C-alpha positions, 0 to 999 in steps of 0.5 A: 500500500505504501509503494502504491502511495509512493508511485502515486506521488511520483505520478503527480510529479511526472504529471506536473513536469509533463504539463509544464513541458507541454505548455512550453511546446505549445508556446514554442509552436506558437513562436514558430508559427509567428516566425514563419509569418514574419519570414513570409512577410520579410520574404515578400518585402525583400522580393519587392525591394529586389525588384526595385533594386534591379529596376534602379540597377538597370537604370544606373547601368543604362545611364552608365552605358550611355555615359561610357559610350559618350566618354569613349566617343569623346576620347576617340575624338580627342585621340584622333584630333590629337594625332592630327595636331601632333602630325602637323606639329612634326611636319609629317602630314602627307599632302598629295606627293603625286601632284608634286611629280606631275605637271598639269600637262603630264602625258600620263593623264592623257587618254589620247596618249594611250594611242600614241604610246601604242605606236598607232596613228591617231587617224585610226580614232574617229574624229568625234572620239578624238574631240571627246578625248581632247575635251576630257584631257583638257578638263582633267588638266584644268582640274589637276591644276586647280587641285594643285593650287588647292593643295599648295594653299592647304599645305601653306596654311597647315605650315603656318598652323604647324609653326604656331603649334611648334613655337607659340602654343603649349604642348598640351594644346589639345586640352584647350578644347572643351571636348577634352575637358568633357572627355575627362569629366565623363571618363572620371564619372564612370571610372570609379562608382563613388559619389566623390568621383561623381561630384569631382566630375560635375565640378570639372564639367562646371569648370569647362562650361564656365570656361566656354562661357568666358569666365575669367576673361577679364583677367586674361584681357588685363594680362593682354593689355599688360603684354601690349604695354610691355611690347611698346616699352621694349620697342622704345628701349630697342630704338633708344639703344640702337641710337646709342649704339650708333653714336658709340660706333661713330665715336670708336673711329677716333685715332688717338691710339694710333697717334699715341703709338706713333708718337712713342715709336717715333720718339724711340727711333729718333732717339737713335741718331742713325746715319740717315738721320744726323740732322733730325735732332729736332724731331726727338722729344725734349724729354728723351733728348735731354735724358739720353744725351743725343749727339750726332752719332758715329757707328759706336755712338749709334750702337751705344744710343740704341743700347741705352734706348732699349735699356730704358725701354726694358726697365720701363716695361719691367716696371709696368709688368710689375704693376700688372703682376701685382694686380693679377696676384690680387685677382688670384688671391681674391678669387680664392677668398671669394670661393671660400666665403661666397655661397650665393650663385649670383654673387659668385657669377658677378664677382667672376665676371668682374674678375675676368674682365679685369684679368682680360685688361691686364692680359691685353696690357701685357700683349700691348707692351710685348707687342710694342717691345717686339715692334721696337726691336724689329724696327731698330734691328732693321735700321741698325743691321749688323751693328746691334746683332748681339742684342737681336739674339734676345728679341722678345716673343709674342708670349702674351698672345697665348694667354689672350688665346686662352681667354678667347677660347674660354669665352668661345667655350661658354658660347658653344655650351649654350648655343650648340650643346644645350639644344642637343642635351635638351632633346636627349633629356626630353626624349629620354634616350636611355643610351645617352643617359647611360653615357652621362652616368658613365661620366658621373662614375668617372667623376666619382673615381677621380674624386677618390683619386684626389682624396688619396692625393691629398692624403699623400701630400699631407703625409709627404708634408708630415715626413718633411717636417719629421726630417727637418725636426727629428734631430732637433727633437732628439737633442731637445729630449736628450737634454731634458733627460740629462737635466732631469737625471742631474736634478735627481742626483743632486736632490737624492738626499733632500727631495721629498718622495712626491718630488722624486716621483714627479722627476721619475714620471718626467724621465719616463715621459721623456723616454716614451717621447724619444722611443715614439720619435725613434719608432716614427723615424724608423718607419720613415723609409717605409712611409716614403715608399708607401707614399710613392706607391700610393702616388703612382697608383693615383696617377695611374688611376687618373690616367685610366680614367682619362683614357676611359673618358676618351674612349667614351667620346672617340669617333668609332661608330660601333653601333647606333648606341655608341654613335648617338651617345658619342656624338652628343659627348663629342659635342659636349667636349668639343668646346674644351678642345682649343683651351685644352691644347693651350693648357697642355702647351703651357704645361709643356713649357713649365708655365705651371707650378710643379708643387702644391700652391699654398701651405698645407693648412690651406689644404686641410681647410679646403678638405674640411669645407669642400662638398666635392673633392674636385674643389681641392684640385686647385691647391693640388694642380701642381701635383696633378701635372698633365691631369689637372685640366682633365680633372677640371674638365670632368668636374665641369661636365658633370656639374653641367649635366646635373644642372641640365637634368635638374632644370629639365625635370623641373620644367617638365613638371610645369609643362614648359615649352621647349623654347621657354626651357631653352631660354631659362636654361641658357641663362643658368648654364651661362652663369654656371659655366662662366663662374667655373671658367673664371675659377680656372682662369684665376686659379690656374692661368693667373699663377702661370701668368705671374710666373711668366711675368716674373721671368719676363721682368728678370730677363728685361732687367738682366738685359737692361742692367748689362747695358746701363752705365752706373749713375745713368739718370732714371728720369727717362725711365719714368717718362718712357713708362708714362708714355707707355702708360698713356699708350696703354690707356689710349688703347684701353679707351678705344677697346672700352668703347668697342666693348661698350658697343659690344655690350650695347649690341648684346643688350640690344640682342637681349631686348630683341629676344625679350621682345620676341618672347613678349610677341610670342606670348601676345600671339598665344593669348590672341590665339587662345582667347581670340583677342584683337585690337587696333592698339595691338596692330599698331604695336605690331607694326612698330615691332615688325620694323625692328624685327623685319629681318626675322621671317618667323616673327614677321609671319607671327605678327601678321598672323590671324587665327580667323584668317588662317582657318578661313584659308584652310576652309577655302583650300579644303573646299577647292580640293573637295570640289576638284576631287568631285569633278575628277570623279565625274570625269573619271566616270565619263572617261570609261565610255571614252576608253571603250570608244578608243579600245574599239577603234584600236581593235578595228585598226589592229585586228578588226572589230573588238567585242570586249566591253568598255574598259575591259581587257582584250584577248591576245588575238585582238592585236591591240598593243599591250602599251595601250591597256598599260597606259589606261591602267596607270592613268586610272591608278594615278588618278585614284592615288591623286584623289586618295592623297587629296582626300587625306589632306582634306581629312587633316584640314577637316580635323583642324577645323573641327578642333578649332571649332570645338574651341569656339563651342561647336562639336562636329561628330564624324559620320563616316570615317572613310569619307571624313564627313561630319555632323555639326551638333551645334552649341547644345551638345554640352547640355547633352553631357550635363544631362548625362551627368545629371541622369547618372548622378540621380540614378546613382543616388537613387540606386545607392541611397534608395533601392540598394539600401532598401534591398539590403535592408530587406535582405537583412530583415529576411535573414533575421526572420530566417534566423528567428524561424530557425531559432524557434524551430530549434526551440520547438524541437528541444521543447518537443523532445523535452515534452516527449521525454516527460510523456514517456516518464508519465506513461512509465509512471502510469504503468507502474502505478497501474501495476501497484494498483493491481497489487493493491487490489489483490492485497485488498481482495485478500484483505477483504477475504481475511476481513470477512473471515475475521468478521465471521470469526469475530461473530462466532467469537462474539457468540462464544463470548456471549455464551461464555458471558452467559456461562459466567453469569451462571457461574456468578450465580453459582458462586453466589449460591456457594 
């Protein structure tokens, strides 16, 4: 019974669990149903958004496709017209070359000539056919002449257009057309699908439209007026300088220099009273006559007087040479100081130019004096004959002319660098010829090798100086240290008993220091020979390295043409090194004569300063030029070449970034290159040639004084020397004055050339502004007339000054129309010629072999008897006419492209209909609105696609995914709850079965209990009756007992 009760309790628990699980399952089932409805709704919304998305995507694709098509069309248009402009700029337009080879009466175009070349008389051709052919031939001849005139006019107009493209208009002239801007804007709008790119494309389109509508024209007009004012100012300056130059040229003709020279030369000659001039004493200047004590000469007197006169001349000239030496030395010293302390390029160039000018004056004075001395010696030698033969052995040479030639070669080198080399290197850099670039790189590598050699040579010189100082000071230092040691030892011996231990320790340390110094000095001395040997080896290695570098450099510029690479690179390098040839030969000539110092110039401390301060080791070559010997000029030349290439490369690269024209680049770079080369040449003259001049002046002064001192008598008055020096100074001053006047004229002419060049630049800019913005004014025409009066000899500028864009385009249009009409007429004649050819062929067939049945223009059979020359001539005629028409059509296409491009700059857009015919359709001025509508449509489609449909579609997809995930979660939850409910049901069923079993057991037990109870009840009843009987008996006993 208890088990049944326990089972019943367990049933209640399982039943509660099952009820709860069933409730959860019902809730999960409801959630699943809700999730399914949500998913169905999300799927419906997503499908609608997808449909909208596809619709908007289709609209965007259509808009983008339309934009791409238009962008491609514009890009093709720009590319086509750009190729034509480039071909015109390069003068590579083909223009009916066949017409140039043909005369208007050329027999090759004649129909009648087909009969003549066949050897058949014209009488076989019927009279009407002959007249018809003659008429056709005359018509073709006239058309060919007309076509030739049209071609000539078109080519002339295109030539002027090419001149404008080459010299006036920017390289990117194609970008001045609004079509180019629209092509870029449309291409930008479809390149990357983003709102930023669309906004950028719209801004660029707005700029193009604003440009077409003339926005910013006020600034351009103001610039145009400023340019016109500048042109007038330049014209006035040019006219003024031309007048000044004319006045200076008239003043140069004075003969003060010649009079001064004649006066001093006659004074010297008359001072020597020759036998033929015994009575000419009055002609001698009183100053010279008094000092030279002129007397009626005998043979000995003449020789003595000549000796005295030449002695005075030699001393006076030596004094002037000394003054020149001082000034040249000052210039050379100043050049070293300028190089050390000046860092600005403009200041260096100004100082270099002034120093070169002063140096040139001193050289000119040396040449004047040496020339005068030589002339005096020649005149006196001719007059004196054998009398003065001993002195004539010492006749001076024209040494100063060598230095004049060096200055002239230096100036010429600067001009060749800017006039010859610079254009070539600009072309090489702009075209980026890899072979030439490699050759230039080789020069840089040689420069690096030379710098290394110079560094080693500087170290060698420092080491050699250290060894020299060691040899000079070794024994002195050894003696000093030994004396110091002896003194210390004596002091230690004397103070052994009374010195404190500190003092004794100090003496001992000093003795130890002296021994260490002595040991170090001896060790250094013992290594002297090894160091000398090492110095010699390093110096030899440096010289070999320089020699190898020089040979390799020579191989780069040698004339052997191994292949095209070597030819191009060596040709340019040869142009680069050619300006150095004359200067290098003169430098080697001076070097072979020992004109340069063979040791280092300046103390070693200066070399250390230069090494510490120089950014390039080539700067130390001037202190080391004496040690470089014959390699000094090569080192300087190499450094200058490398610096020139670096300068050109930097400036050209910078100009390319700023889209400068070749002409502008040349003008800018020419000035900078001239400044750089002049500065470097000035350093060469003042640091290498000036010391050589000083050495030569010292030699000349020494020779003059030695020769003159041998002829001077003791106590001779020196007043004559001063007077002769004064007269020579006056002669030099007169020469310098005349030379200064000629130099002033040259400077004026150079200034005039600079102003003329500036005027050309202004005119080019004015013409460019007029062409680009279609400006014109009577004021401009008046200024151009004045400019043309100045630049009348310049045909190029004359063409530009008379050029008008509108007139040139009209000329191209009329030429094109003439050519087109001629081509059409030729085609008409050609169709007419077919029947004439047939008539001629029938006549030929009849005359040669009877009637011919072949069609007009067809070929005859071999048996017809018509000579093959007949058909060959007709075939050649047809091909020739076809070739002429084809070439003329090509020329028309080029003219059409030019007119279309220029019309686009005026706001018109022509689209080619047929590429073969070159026909085009004018889309008027509304074409830009079409492109604006395209951009607007694309922007609206993109905006509605990205911010509307696409967002809705993505949101619908996201909602559907979320609903699907919700359904999936609800399904999973229902599955879990169902499993849980099923498990609870199974447990409940198991409990019910168990309870049923327990109930059966209880029922059996209760049934047994019932039987037992019933038996017990019967027993009880029986017991009761027995008890009653017992009670009754007992009661009877009671009575018995009572009775007892």
